[in-house]
HTML snippet that shows the backbone in 3Dmol.js (N, CA, C, O; Angstrom):
<script src="https://3Dmol.org/build/3Dmol-min.js"></script>
<div id="view" style="width:600px;height:400px;position:relative"></div>
<script>
const pdb = `
ATOM      1  N   MET A   1       2.274 -11.537 -21.051  1.00  0.00           N
ATOM      2  CA  MET A   1       3.009 -10.293 -20.990  1.00  0.00           C
ATOM      3  C   MET A   1       4.090 -10.331 -19.906  1.00  0.00           C
ATOM      4  O   MET A   1       4.911  -9.417 -19.826  1.00  0.00           O
ATOM      5  N   GLY A   2       4.101 -11.341 -19.100  1.00  0.00           N
ATOM      6  CA  GLY A   2       5.143 -11.441 -18.085  1.00  0.00           C
ATOM      7  C   GLY A   2       4.789 -10.734 -16.802  1.00  0.00           C
ATOM      8  O   GLY A   2       3.708 -10.160 -16.672  1.00  0.00           O
ATOM      9  N   PRO A   3       5.707 -10.780 -15.851  1.00  0.00           N
ATOM     10  CA  PRO A   3       5.439 -10.155 -14.556  1.00  0.00           C
ATOM     11  C   PRO A   3       5.354  -8.635 -14.653  1.00  0.00           C
ATOM     12  O   PRO A   3       5.901  -8.028 -15.574  1.00  0.00           O
ATOM     13  N   ILE A   4       4.678  -8.046 -13.716  1.00  0.00           N
ATOM     14  CA  ILE A   4       4.533  -6.591 -13.651  1.00  0.00           C
ATOM     15  C   ILE A   4       5.821  -6.008 -13.077  1.00  0.00           C
ATOM     16  O   ILE A   4       6.321  -6.483 -12.057  1.00  0.00           O
ATOM     17  N   ASP A   5       6.351  -4.987 -13.728  1.00  0.00           N
ATOM     18  CA  ASP A   5       7.563  -4.330 -13.242  1.00  0.00           C
ATOM     19  C   ASP A   5       7.275  -3.460 -12.020  1.00  0.00           C
ATOM     20  O   ASP A   5       7.981  -3.537 -11.015  1.00  0.00           O
ATOM     21  N   LEU A   6       6.238  -2.636 -12.114  1.00  0.00           N
ATOM     22  CA  LEU A   6       5.933  -1.705 -11.038  1.00  0.00           C
ATOM     23  C   LEU A   6       4.424  -1.534 -10.926  1.00  0.00           C
ATOM     24  O   LEU A   6       3.764  -1.151 -11.891  1.00  0.00           O
ATOM     25  N   ALA A   7       3.882  -1.820  -9.747  1.00  0.00           N
ATOM     26  CA  ALA A   7       2.444  -1.675  -9.482  1.00  0.00           C
ATOM     27  C   ALA A   7       2.219  -0.477  -8.572  1.00  0.00           C
ATOM     28  O   ALA A   7       2.991  -0.244  -7.642  1.00  0.00           O
ATOM     29  N   LEU A   8       1.168   0.278  -8.837  1.00  0.00           N
ATOM     30  CA  LEU A   8       0.727   1.344  -7.942  1.00  0.00           C
ATOM     31  C   LEU A   8      -0.452   0.778  -7.164  1.00  0.00           C
ATOM     32  O   LEU A   8      -1.487   0.447  -7.742  1.00  0.00           O
ATOM     33  N   VAL A   9      -0.291   0.670  -5.845  1.00  0.00           N
ATOM     34  CA  VAL A   9      -1.276  -0.031  -5.025  1.00  0.00           C
ATOM     35  C   VAL A   9      -1.779   0.899  -3.921  1.00  0.00           C
ATOM     36  O   VAL A   9      -0.971   1.448  -3.171  1.00  0.00           O
ATOM     37  N   PRO A  10      -3.099   1.088  -3.805  1.00  0.00           N
ATOM     38  CA  PRO A  10      -3.631   1.959  -2.760  1.00  0.00           C
ATOM     39  C   PRO A  10      -3.520   1.333  -1.378  1.00  0.00           C
ATOM     40  O   PRO A  10      -3.716   0.129  -1.208  1.00  0.00           O
ATOM     41  N   ILE A  11      -3.195   2.185  -0.372  1.00  0.00           N
ATOM     42  CA  ILE A  11      -3.083   1.666   0.996  1.00  0.00           C
ATOM     43  C   ILE A  11      -3.902   2.481   1.995  1.00  0.00           C
ATOM     44  O   ILE A  11      -3.880   2.153   3.181  1.00  0.00           O
ATOM     45  N   GLY A  12      -4.618   3.518   1.586  1.00  0.00           N
ATOM     46  CA  GLY A  12      -5.287   4.400   2.542  1.00  0.00           C
ATOM     47  C   GLY A  12      -6.794   4.410   2.436  1.00  0.00           C
ATOM     48  O   GLY A  12      -7.385   3.771   1.565  1.00  0.00           O
ATOM     49  N   ALA A  13      -7.401   5.153   3.347  1.00  0.00           N
ATOM     50  CA  ALA A  13      -8.855   5.350   3.416  1.00  0.00           C
ATOM     51  C   ALA A  13      -9.594   4.024   3.569  1.00  0.00           C
ATOM     52  O   ALA A  13     -10.473   3.700   2.771  1.00  0.00           O
ATOM     53  N   TYR A  14      -9.234   3.267   4.589  1.00  0.00           N
ATOM     54  CA  TYR A  14      -9.792   1.923   4.756  1.00  0.00           C
ATOM     55  C   TYR A  14     -10.575   1.705   6.048  1.00  0.00           C
ATOM     56  O   TYR A  14     -11.120   0.618   6.243  1.00  0.00           O
ATOM     57  N   GLU A  15     -10.651   2.681   6.924  1.00  0.00           N
ATOM     58  CA  GLU A  15     -11.402   2.533   8.176  1.00  0.00           C
ATOM     59  C   GLU A  15     -12.624   3.440   8.170  1.00  0.00           C
ATOM     60  O   GLU A  15     -12.540   4.549   7.641  1.00  0.00           O
ATOM     61  N   PRO A  16     -13.725   3.037   8.717  1.00  0.00           N
ATOM     62  CA  PRO A  16     -13.984   1.754   9.370  1.00  0.00           C
ATOM     63  C   PRO A  16     -14.187   0.643   8.342  1.00  0.00           C
ATOM     64  O   PRO A  16     -14.821   0.848   7.307  1.00  0.00           O
ATOM     65  N   ARG A  17     -13.643  -0.534   8.642  1.00  0.00           N
ATOM     66  CA  ARG A  17     -13.681  -1.658   7.694  1.00  0.00           C
ATOM     67  C   ARG A  17     -15.097  -2.038   7.306  1.00  0.00           C
ATOM     68  O   ARG A  17     -15.341  -2.361   6.143  1.00  0.00           O
ATOM     69  N   TRP A  18     -16.038  -2.009   8.240  1.00  0.00           N
ATOM     70  CA  TRP A  18     -17.411  -2.423   7.909  1.00  0.00           C
ATOM     71  C   TRP A  18     -17.971  -1.578   6.767  1.00  0.00           C
ATOM     72  O   TRP A  18     -18.821  -2.049   6.011  1.00  0.00           O
ATOM     73  N   PHE A  19     -17.510  -0.350   6.634  1.00  0.00           N
ATOM     74  CA  PHE A  19     -18.017   0.560   5.614  1.00  0.00           C
ATOM     75  C   PHE A  19     -17.116   0.607   4.376  1.00  0.00           C
ATOM     76  O   PHE A  19     -17.613   0.704   3.254  1.00  0.00           O
ATOM     77  N   MET A  20     -15.808   0.540   4.571  1.00  0.00           N
ATOM     78  CA  MET A  20     -14.865   0.761   3.476  1.00  0.00           C
ATOM     79  C   MET A  20     -14.336  -0.505   2.817  1.00  0.00           C
ATOM     80  O   MET A  20     -13.703  -0.422   1.765  1.00  0.00           O
ATOM     81  N   LYS A  21     -14.576  -1.676   3.404  1.00  0.00           N
ATOM     82  CA  LYS A  21     -13.943  -2.906   2.919  1.00  0.00           C
ATOM     83  C   LYS A  21     -14.309  -3.269   1.487  1.00  0.00           C
ATOM     84  O   LYS A  21     -13.525  -3.934   0.809  1.00  0.00           O
ATOM     85  N   ASP A  22     -15.454  -2.859   1.018  1.00  0.00           N
ATOM     86  CA  ASP A  22     -15.861  -3.216  -0.344  1.00  0.00           C
ATOM     87  C   ASP A  22     -15.254  -2.299  -1.413  1.00  0.00           C
ATOM     88  O   ASP A  22     -15.316  -2.608  -2.603  1.00  0.00           O
ATOM     89  N   ILE A  23     -14.670  -1.176  -0.990  1.00  0.00           N
ATOM     90  CA  ILE A  23     -14.154  -0.233  -1.989  1.00  0.00           C
ATOM     91  C   ILE A  23     -12.702   0.183  -1.787  1.00  0.00           C
ATOM     92  O   ILE A  23     -12.093   0.730  -2.706  1.00  0.00           O
ATOM     93  N   HIS A  24     -12.126  -0.063  -0.594  1.00  0.00           N
ATOM     94  CA  HIS A  24     -10.736   0.310  -0.326  1.00  0.00           C
ATOM     95  C   HIS A  24     -10.026  -0.835   0.383  1.00  0.00           C
ATOM     96  O   HIS A  24     -10.563  -1.415   1.326  1.00  0.00           O
ATOM     97  N   MET A  25      -8.820  -1.159  -0.070  1.00  0.00           N
ATOM     98  CA  MET A  25      -8.048  -2.192   0.622  1.00  0.00           C
ATOM     99  C   MET A  25      -7.213  -1.561   1.726  1.00  0.00           C
ATOM    100  O   MET A  25      -6.822  -0.397   1.640  1.00  0.00           O
ATOM    101  N   ASN A  26      -6.948  -2.340   2.754  1.00  0.00           N
ATOM    102  CA  ASN A  26      -6.072  -1.874   3.822  1.00  0.00           C
ATOM    103  C   ASN A  26      -4.632  -2.285   3.476  1.00  0.00           C
ATOM    104  O   ASN A  26      -4.427  -3.006   2.499  1.00  0.00           O
ATOM    105  N   PRO A  27      -3.642  -1.851   4.244  1.00  0.00           N
ATOM    106  CA  PRO A  27      -2.261  -2.176   3.898  1.00  0.00           C
ATOM    107  C   PRO A  27      -1.963  -3.673   3.815  1.00  0.00           C
ATOM    108  O   PRO A  27      -1.201  -4.092   2.943  1.00  0.00           O
ATOM    109  N   ALA A  28      -2.534  -4.479   4.687  1.00  0.00           N
ATOM    110  CA  ALA A  28      -2.307  -5.931   4.614  1.00  0.00           C
ATOM    111  C   ALA A  28      -2.866  -6.497   3.307  1.00  0.00           C
ATOM    112  O   ALA A  28      -2.240  -7.354   2.682  1.00  0.00           O
ATOM    113  N   GLU A  29      -4.027  -6.025   2.898  1.00  0.00           N
ATOM    114  CA  GLU A  29      -4.602  -6.465   1.621  1.00  0.00           C
ATOM    115  C   GLU A  29      -3.771  -5.957   0.445  1.00  0.00           C
ATOM    116  O   GLU A  29      -3.663  -6.629  -0.581  1.00  0.00           O
ATOM    117  N   ALA A  30      -3.188  -4.774   0.595  1.00  0.00           N
ATOM    118  CA  ALA A  30      -2.321  -4.230  -0.458  1.00  0.00           C
ATOM    119  C   ALA A  30      -1.078  -5.102  -0.639  1.00  0.00           C
ATOM    120  O   ALA A  30      -0.639  -5.342  -1.763  1.00  0.00           O
ATOM    121  N   VAL A  31      -0.517  -5.572   0.474  1.00  0.00           N
ATOM    122  CA  VAL A  31       0.636  -6.475   0.378  1.00  0.00           C
ATOM    123  C   VAL A  31       0.221  -7.764  -0.317  1.00  0.00           C
ATOM    124  O   VAL A  31       0.974  -8.293  -1.134  1.00  0.00           O
ATOM    125  N   GLN A  32      -0.957  -8.274  -0.008  1.00  0.00           N
ATOM    126  CA  GLN A  32      -1.438  -9.480  -0.677  1.00  0.00           C
ATOM    127  C   GLN A  32      -1.611  -9.225  -2.175  1.00  0.00           C
ATOM    128  O   GLN A  32      -1.281 -10.088  -2.988  1.00  0.00           O
ATOM    129  N   ALA A  33      -2.121  -8.055  -2.545  1.00  0.00           N
ATOM    130  CA  ALA A  33      -2.264  -7.710  -3.970  1.00  0.00           C
ATOM    131  C   ALA A  33      -0.896  -7.676  -4.644  1.00  0.00           C
ATOM    132  O   ALA A  33      -0.740  -8.178  -5.757  1.00  0.00           O
ATOM    133  N   HIS A  34       0.089  -7.090  -3.977  1.00  0.00           N
ATOM    134  CA  HIS A  34       1.464  -7.062  -4.497  1.00  0.00           C
ATOM    135  C   HIS A  34       1.954  -8.491  -4.775  1.00  0.00           C
ATOM    136  O   HIS A  34       2.525  -8.767  -5.830  1.00  0.00           O
ATOM    137  N   LEU A  35       1.723  -9.383  -3.823  1.00  0.00           N
ATOM    138  CA  LEU A  35       2.144 -10.779  -3.994  1.00  0.00           C
ATOM    139  C   LEU A  35       1.343 -11.469  -5.093  1.00  0.00           C
ATOM    140  O   LEU A  35       1.912 -12.202  -5.902  1.00  0.00           O
ATOM    141  N   ASP A  36       0.040 -11.248  -5.133  1.00  0.00           N
ATOM    142  CA  ASP A  36      -0.809 -11.867  -6.159  1.00  0.00           C
ATOM    143  C   ASP A  36      -0.404 -11.419  -7.566  1.00  0.00           C
ATOM    144  O   ASP A  36      -0.426 -12.209  -8.511  1.00  0.00           O
ATOM    145  N   LEU A  37      -0.036 -10.147  -7.690  1.00  0.00           N
ATOM    146  CA  LEU A  37       0.373  -9.609  -8.988  1.00  0.00           C
ATOM    147  C   LEU A  37       1.765 -10.061  -9.406  1.00  0.00           C
ATOM    148  O   LEU A  37       2.147  -9.935 -10.569  1.00  0.00           O
ATOM    149  N   LYS A  38       2.523 -10.593  -8.439  1.00  0.00           N
ATOM    150  CA  LYS A  38       3.919 -10.977  -8.678  1.00  0.00           C
ATOM    151  C   LYS A  38       4.710  -9.789  -9.215  1.00  0.00           C
ATOM    152  O   LYS A  38       5.561  -9.927 -10.094  1.00  0.00           O
ATOM    153  N   ALA A  39       4.403  -8.612  -8.657  1.00  0.00           N
ATOM    154  CA  ALA A  39       5.079  -7.385  -9.088  1.00  0.00           C
ATOM    155  C   ALA A  39       6.524  -7.390  -8.608  1.00  0.00           C
ATOM    156  O   ALA A  39       6.814  -7.804  -7.486  1.00  0.00           O
ATOM    157  N   ARG A  40       7.414  -6.934  -9.457  1.00  0.00           N
ATOM    158  CA  ARG A  40       8.817  -6.800  -9.048  1.00  0.00           C
ATOM    159  C   ARG A  40       8.943  -5.717  -7.981  1.00  0.00           C
ATOM    160  O   ARG A  40       9.773  -5.814  -7.078  1.00  0.00           O
ATOM    161  N   GLY A  41       8.110  -4.687  -8.098  1.00  0.00           N
ATOM    162  CA  GLY A  41       8.087  -3.608  -7.123  1.00  0.00           C
ATOM    163  C   GLY A  41       6.714  -2.987  -7.076  1.00  0.00           C
ATOM    164  O   GLY A  41       5.957  -3.065  -8.044  1.00  0.00           O
ATOM    165  N   SER A  42       6.385  -2.371  -5.958  1.00  0.00           N
ATOM    166  CA  SER A  42       5.120  -1.653  -5.814  1.00  0.00           C
ATOM    167  C   SER A  42       5.371  -0.328  -5.123  1.00  0.00           C
ATOM    168  O   SER A  42       6.272  -0.194  -4.294  1.00  0.00           O
ATOM    169  N   ILE A  43       4.550   0.648  -5.486  1.00  0.00           N
ATOM    170  CA  ILE A  43       4.558   1.957  -4.858  1.00  0.00           C
ATOM    171  C   ILE A  43       3.163   2.157  -4.253  1.00  0.00           C
ATOM    172  O   ILE A  43       2.142   1.984  -4.919  1.00  0.00           O
ATOM    173  N   ALA A  44       3.157   2.524  -2.973  1.00  0.00           N
ATOM    174  CA  ALA A  44       1.894   2.806  -2.298  1.00  0.00           C
ATOM    175  C   ALA A  44       1.325   4.122  -2.798  1.00  0.00           C
ATOM    176  O   ALA A  44       2.066   5.072  -3.054  1.00  0.00           O
ATOM    177  N   MET A  45       0.011   4.175  -2.936  1.00  0.00           N
ATOM    178  CA  MET A  45      -0.663   5.411  -3.348  1.00  0.00           C
ATOM    179  C   MET A  45      -1.951   5.561  -2.549  1.00  0.00           C
ATOM    180  O   MET A  45      -2.347   4.656  -1.815  1.00  0.00           O
ATOM    181  N   HIS A  46      -2.589   6.695  -2.697  1.00  0.00           N
ATOM    182  CA  HIS A  46      -3.897   6.962  -2.085  1.00  0.00           C
ATOM    183  C   HIS A  46      -3.801   6.951  -0.556  1.00  0.00           C
ATOM    184  O   HIS A  46      -4.561   6.260   0.122  1.00  0.00           O
ATOM    185  N   PHE A  47      -2.855   7.728  -0.032  1.00  0.00           N
ATOM    186  CA  PHE A  47      -2.686   7.835   1.423  1.00  0.00           C
ATOM    187  C   PHE A  47      -1.978   9.142   1.766  1.00  0.00           C
ATOM    188  O   PHE A  47      -1.252   9.698   0.942  1.00  0.00           O
ATOM    189  N   GLY A  48      -2.190   9.621   2.969  1.00  0.00           N
ATOM    190  CA  GLY A  48      -1.386  10.671   3.560  1.00  0.00           C
ATOM    191  C   GLY A  48      -1.523  12.088   3.038  1.00  0.00           C
ATOM    192  O   GLY A  48      -0.834  12.978   3.537  1.00  0.00           O
ATOM    193  N   THR A  49      -2.372  12.338   2.066  1.00  0.00           N
ATOM    194  CA  THR A  49      -2.495  13.694   1.544  1.00  0.00           C
ATOM    195  C   THR A  49      -3.427  14.529   2.412  1.00  0.00           C
ATOM    196  O   THR A  49      -3.104  15.660   2.774  1.00  0.00           O
ATOM    197  N   PHE A  50      -4.587  13.963   2.743  1.00  0.00           N
ATOM    198  CA  PHE A  50      -5.511  14.606   3.666  1.00  0.00           C
ATOM    199  C   PHE A  50      -6.367  13.533   4.317  1.00  0.00           C
ATOM    200  O   PHE A  50      -6.481  12.420   3.805  1.00  0.00           O
ATOM    201  N   GLN A  51      -6.965  13.873   5.441  1.00  0.00           N
ATOM    202  CA  GLN A  51      -7.739  12.922   6.235  1.00  0.00           C
ATOM    203  C   GLN A  51      -9.067  12.619   5.542  1.00  0.00           C
ATOM    204  O   GLN A  51      -9.908  13.506   5.393  1.00  0.00           O
ATOM    205  N   LEU A  52      -9.255  11.375   5.121  1.00  0.00           N
ATOM    206  CA  LEU A  52     -10.502  10.966   4.473  1.00  0.00           C
ATOM    207  C   LEU A  52     -11.379  10.116   5.390  1.00  0.00           C
ATOM    208  O   LEU A  52     -12.601  10.263   5.403  1.00  0.00           O
ATOM    209  N   THR A  53     -10.756   9.240   6.146  1.00  0.00           N
ATOM    210  CA  THR A  53     -11.503   8.278   6.945  1.00  0.00           C
ATOM    211  C   THR A  53     -10.932   8.241   8.365  1.00  0.00           C
ATOM    212  O   THR A  53     -10.122   9.091   8.734  1.00  0.00           O
ATOM    213  N   SER A  54     -11.351   7.264   9.150  1.00  0.00           N
ATOM    214  CA  SER A  54     -11.047   7.296  10.576  1.00  0.00           C
ATOM    215  C   SER A  54      -9.662   6.790  10.981  1.00  0.00           C
ATOM    216  O   SER A  54      -9.279   6.977  12.136  1.00  0.00           O
ATOM    217  N   GLU A  55      -8.886   6.155  10.082  1.00  0.00           N
ATOM    218  CA  GLU A  55      -7.518   5.801  10.501  1.00  0.00           C
ATOM    219  C   GLU A  55      -6.670   7.072  10.523  1.00  0.00           C
ATOM    220  O   GLU A  55      -6.933   8.022   9.786  1.00  0.00           O
ATOM    221  N   GLY A  56      -5.650   7.071  11.379  1.00  0.00           N
ATOM    222  CA  GLY A  56      -4.757   8.221  11.459  1.00  0.00           C
ATOM    223  C   GLY A  56      -4.075   8.476  10.128  1.00  0.00           C
ATOM    224  O   GLY A  56      -3.865   7.543   9.353  1.00  0.00           O
ATOM    225  N   ILE A  57      -3.734   9.701   9.857  1.00  0.00           N
ATOM    226  CA  ILE A  57      -3.151  10.044   8.570  1.00  0.00           C
ATOM    227  C   ILE A  57      -1.825   9.328   8.333  1.00  0.00           C
ATOM    228  O   ILE A  57      -1.463   9.070   7.185  1.00  0.00           O
ATOM    229  N   ASP A  58      -1.094   9.001   9.404  1.00  0.00           N
ATOM    230  CA  ASP A  58       0.172   8.281   9.258  1.00  0.00           C
ATOM    231  C   ASP A  58       0.025   6.772   9.459  1.00  0.00           C
ATOM    232  O   ASP A  58       1.003   6.035   9.332  1.00  0.00           O
ATOM    233  N   GLU A  59      -1.155   6.318   9.764  1.00  0.00           N
ATOM    234  CA  GLU A  59      -1.396   4.894  10.025  1.00  0.00           C
ATOM    235  C   GLU A  59      -1.146   3.991   8.809  1.00  0.00           C
ATOM    236  O   GLU A  59      -0.556   2.926   8.988  1.00  0.00           O
ATOM    237  N   PRO A  60      -1.555   4.347   7.586  1.00  0.00           N
ATOM    238  CA  PRO A  60      -1.329   3.445   6.453  1.00  0.00           C
ATOM    239  C   PRO A  60       0.142   3.079   6.246  1.00  0.00           C
ATOM    240  O   PRO A  60       0.449   1.925   5.949  1.00  0.00           O
ATOM    241  N   VAL A  61       1.045   4.031   6.396  1.00  0.00           N
ATOM    242  CA  VAL A  61       2.474   3.746   6.189  1.00  0.00           C
ATOM    243  C   VAL A  61       2.989   2.815   7.288  1.00  0.00           C
ATOM    244  O   VAL A  61       3.736   1.879   7.006  1.00  0.00           O
ATOM    245  N   ARG A  62       2.594   3.068   8.536  1.00  0.00           N
ATOM    246  CA  ARG A  62       3.000   2.209   9.646  1.00  0.00           C
ATOM    247  C   ARG A  62       2.453   0.794   9.451  1.00  0.00           C
ATOM    248  O   ARG A  62       3.174  -0.186   9.641  1.00  0.00           O
ATOM    249  N   ALA A  63       1.173   0.690   9.072  1.00  0.00           N
ATOM    250  CA  ALA A  63       0.550  -0.616   8.865  1.00  0.00           C
ATOM    251  C   ALA A  63       1.145  -1.341   7.660  1.00  0.00           C
ATOM    252  O   ALA A  63       1.224  -2.570   7.661  1.00  0.00           O
ATOM    253  N   LEU A  64       1.563  -0.603   6.635  1.00  0.00           N
ATOM    254  CA  LEU A  64       2.214  -1.224   5.485  1.00  0.00           C
ATOM    255  C   LEU A  64       3.528  -1.867   5.918  1.00  0.00           C
ATOM    256  O   LEU A  64       3.806  -3.010   5.556  1.00  0.00           O
ATOM    257  N   ALA A  65       4.336  -1.146   6.685  1.00  0.00           N
ATOM    258  CA  ALA A  65       5.611  -1.700   7.156  1.00  0.00           C
ATOM    259  C   ALA A  65       5.381  -2.970   7.975  1.00  0.00           C
ATOM    260  O   ALA A  65       6.116  -3.948   7.837  1.00  0.00           O
ATOM    261  N   GLU A  66       4.374  -2.947   8.813  1.00  0.00           N
ATOM    262  CA  GLU A  66       4.039  -4.123   9.631  1.00  0.00           C
ATOM    263  C   GLU A  66       3.603  -5.295   8.755  1.00  0.00           C
ATOM    264  O   GLU A  66       4.039  -6.427   8.970  1.00  0.00           O
ATOM    265  N   ALA A  67       2.749  -5.030   7.773  1.00  0.00           N
ATOM    266  CA  ALA A  67       2.256  -6.087   6.882  1.00  0.00           C
ATOM    267  C   ALA A  67       3.386  -6.673   6.038  1.00  0.00           C
ATOM    268  O   ALA A  67       3.428  -7.883   5.813  1.00  0.00           O
ATOM    269  N   LEU A  68       4.295  -5.831   5.574  1.00  0.00           N
ATOM    270  CA  LEU A  68       5.436  -6.324   4.798  1.00  0.00           C
ATOM    271  C   LEU A  68       6.295  -7.248   5.648  1.00  0.00           C
ATOM    272  O   LEU A  68       6.713  -8.310   5.186  1.00  0.00           O
ATOM    273  N   ALA A  69       6.560  -6.851   6.882  1.00  0.00           N
ATOM    274  CA  ALA A  69       7.369  -7.684   7.785  1.00  0.00           C
ATOM    275  C   ALA A  69       6.674  -9.017   8.069  1.00  0.00           C
ATOM    276  O   ALA A  69       7.314 -10.069   8.065  1.00  0.00           O
ATOM    277  N   GLU A  70       5.371  -8.967   8.314  1.00  0.00           N
ATOM    278  CA  GLU A  70       4.621 -10.195   8.598  1.00  0.00           C
ATOM    279  C   GLU A  70       4.653 -11.169   7.429  1.00  0.00           C
ATOM    280  O   GLU A  70       4.677 -12.383   7.635  1.00  0.00           O
ATOM    281  N   ARG A  71       4.653 -10.647   6.198  1.00  0.00           N
ATOM    282  CA  ARG A  71       4.628 -11.503   5.007  1.00  0.00           C
ATOM    283  C   ARG A  71       6.030 -11.775   4.452  1.00  0.00           C
ATOM    284  O   ARG A  71       6.166 -12.485   3.456  1.00  0.00           O
ATOM    285  N   GLY A  72       7.054 -11.231   5.068  1.00  0.00           N
ATOM    286  CA  GLY A  72       8.421 -11.470   4.630  1.00  0.00           C
ATOM    287  C   GLY A  72       8.775 -10.791   3.319  1.00  0.00           C
ATOM    288  O   GLY A  72       9.615 -11.285   2.567  1.00  0.00           O
ATOM    289  N   VAL A  73       8.136  -9.656   3.041  1.00  0.00           N
ATOM    290  CA  VAL A  73       8.416  -8.906   1.812  1.00  0.00           C
ATOM    291  C   VAL A  73       9.386  -7.778   2.163  1.00  0.00           C
ATOM    292  O   VAL A  73       9.143  -7.007   3.091  1.00  0.00           O
ATOM    293  N   ALA A  74      10.466  -7.691   1.427  1.00  0.00           N
ATOM    294  CA  ALA A  74      11.459  -6.640   1.666  1.00  0.00           C
ATOM    295  C   ALA A  74      10.840  -5.267   1.449  1.00  0.00           C
ATOM    296  O   ALA A  74      10.121  -5.048   0.474  1.00  0.00           O
ATOM    297  N   ALA A  75      11.122  -4.344   2.362  1.00  0.00           N
ATOM    298  CA  ALA A  75      10.545  -2.998   2.302  1.00  0.00           C
ATOM    299  C   ALA A  75      10.869  -2.288   0.990  1.00  0.00           C
ATOM    300  O   ALA A  75      10.069  -1.480   0.518  1.00  0.00           O
ATOM    301  N   GLU A  76      12.021  -2.571   0.394  1.00  0.00           N
ATOM    302  CA  GLU A  76      12.365  -1.902  -0.872  1.00  0.00           C
ATOM    303  C   GLU A  76      11.543  -2.418  -2.060  1.00  0.00           C
ATOM    304  O   GLU A  76      11.570  -1.819  -3.134  1.00  0.00           O
ATOM    305  N   ARG A  77      10.824  -3.508  -1.878  1.00  0.00           N
ATOM    306  CA  ARG A  77       9.965  -4.026  -2.956  1.00  0.00           C
ATOM    307  C   ARG A  77       8.595  -3.367  -2.974  1.00  0.00           C
ATOM    308  O   ARG A  77       7.898  -3.429  -3.987  1.00  0.00           O
ATOM    309  N   PHE A  78       8.186  -2.725  -1.854  1.00  0.00           N
ATOM    310  CA  PHE A  78       6.874  -2.057  -1.770  1.00  0.00           C
ATOM    311  C   PHE A  78       7.085  -0.806  -0.933  1.00  0.00           C
ATOM    312  O   PHE A  78       7.118  -0.857   0.296  1.00  0.00           O
ATOM    313  N   ARG A  79       7.225   0.306  -1.616  1.00  0.00           N
ATOM    314  CA  ARG A  79       7.606   1.550  -0.939  1.00  0.00           C
ATOM    315  C   ARG A  79       6.455   2.541  -0.855  1.00  0.00           C
ATOM    316  O   ARG A  79       5.634   2.650  -1.766  1.00  0.00           O
ATOM    317  N   ALA A  80       6.419   3.249   0.245  1.00  0.00           N
ATOM    318  CA  ALA A  80       5.520   4.396   0.420  1.00  0.00           C
ATOM    319  C   ALA A  80       6.418   5.633   0.368  1.00  0.00           C
ATOM    320  O   ALA A  80       7.197   5.878   1.289  1.00  0.00           O
ATOM    321  N   VAL A  81       6.308   6.399  -0.699  1.00  0.00           N
ATOM    322  CA  VAL A  81       7.191   7.541  -0.889  1.00  0.00           C
ATOM    323  C   VAL A  81       6.445   8.844  -0.587  1.00  0.00           C
ATOM    324  O   VAL A  81       5.216   8.894  -0.639  1.00  0.00           O
ATOM    325  N   GLU A  82       7.201   9.888  -0.273  1.00  0.00           N
ATOM    326  CA  GLU A  82       6.642  11.201   0.006  1.00  0.00           C
ATOM    327  C   GLU A  82       6.076  11.794  -1.293  1.00  0.00           C
ATOM    328  O   GLU A  82       6.559  11.489  -2.383  1.00  0.00           O
ATOM    329  N   VAL A  83       5.066  12.630  -1.166  1.00  0.00           N
ATOM    330  CA  VAL A  83       4.485  13.320  -2.312  1.00  0.00           C
ATOM    331  C   VAL A  83       5.574  14.110  -3.023  1.00  0.00           C
ATOM    332  O   VAL A  83       6.336  14.838  -2.386  1.00  0.00           O
ATOM    333  N   GLY A  84       5.648  13.966  -4.347  1.00  0.00           N
ATOM    334  CA  GLY A  84       6.614  14.682  -5.163  1.00  0.00           C
ATOM    335  C   GLY A  84       7.942  13.985  -5.362  1.00  0.00           C
ATOM    336  O   GLY A  84       8.808  14.482  -6.082  1.00  0.00           O
ATOM    337  N   THR A  85       8.110  12.817  -4.718  1.00  0.00           N
ATOM    338  CA  THR A  85       9.361  12.078  -4.842  1.00  0.00           C
ATOM    339  C   THR A  85       9.428  11.373  -6.184  1.00  0.00           C
ATOM    340  O   THR A  85       8.436  10.802  -6.638  1.00  0.00           O
ATOM    341  N   SER A  86      10.589  11.409  -6.819  1.00  0.00           N
ATOM    342  CA  SER A  86      10.811  10.659  -8.063  1.00  0.00           C
ATOM    343  C   SER A  86      11.213   9.225  -7.690  1.00  0.00           C
ATOM    344  O   SER A  86      11.925   9.000  -6.711  1.00  0.00           O
ATOM    345  N   VAL A  87      10.752   8.284  -8.476  1.00  0.00           N
ATOM    346  CA  VAL A  87      11.020   6.873  -8.206  1.00  0.00           C
ATOM    347  C   VAL A  87      11.529   6.208  -9.465  1.00  0.00           C
ATOM    348  O   VAL A  87      10.990   6.411 -10.553  1.00  0.00           O
ATOM    349  N   ARG A  88      12.574   5.410  -9.307  1.00  0.00           N
ATOM    350  CA  ARG A  88      13.071   4.582 -10.397  1.00  0.00           C
ATOM    351  C   ARG A  88      12.898   3.135  -9.986  1.00  0.00           C
ATOM    352  O   ARG A  88      13.323   2.753  -8.896  1.00  0.00           O
ATOM    353  N   PRO A  89      12.282   2.316 -10.833  1.00  0.00           N
ATOM    354  CA  PRO A  89      12.062   0.903 -10.465  1.00  0.00           C
ATOM    355  C   PRO A  89      13.364   0.139 -10.311  1.00  0.00           C
ATOM    356  O   PRO A  89      13.348  -1.053 -10.006  1.00  0.00           O
TER     357      PRO A  89
END
`;
const viewer = $3Dmol.createViewer("view");
viewer.addModel(pdb, "pdb");
viewer.setStyle({}, {cartoon: {color: "spectrum"}});
viewer.zoomTo();
viewer.render();
</script>
């Protein structure tokens, strides 16, 4: 079927890792999933709406930016958008 055009990848509710690691990926793991999928683009989901776990509510977006930079992935290829924002791939 070819490469994925747009992936929706969760980046939130991942702390504490000892408890959440089996069911939620952290932002660094989300970047790895983006790379593994060979997605042309990814949109972050499952973050920032309300406090679920022990990471700060704004931590997933900050950690995503850091993980993208560490892996050399352009920020426009994996975006965390505000709730209600329209996105075109």
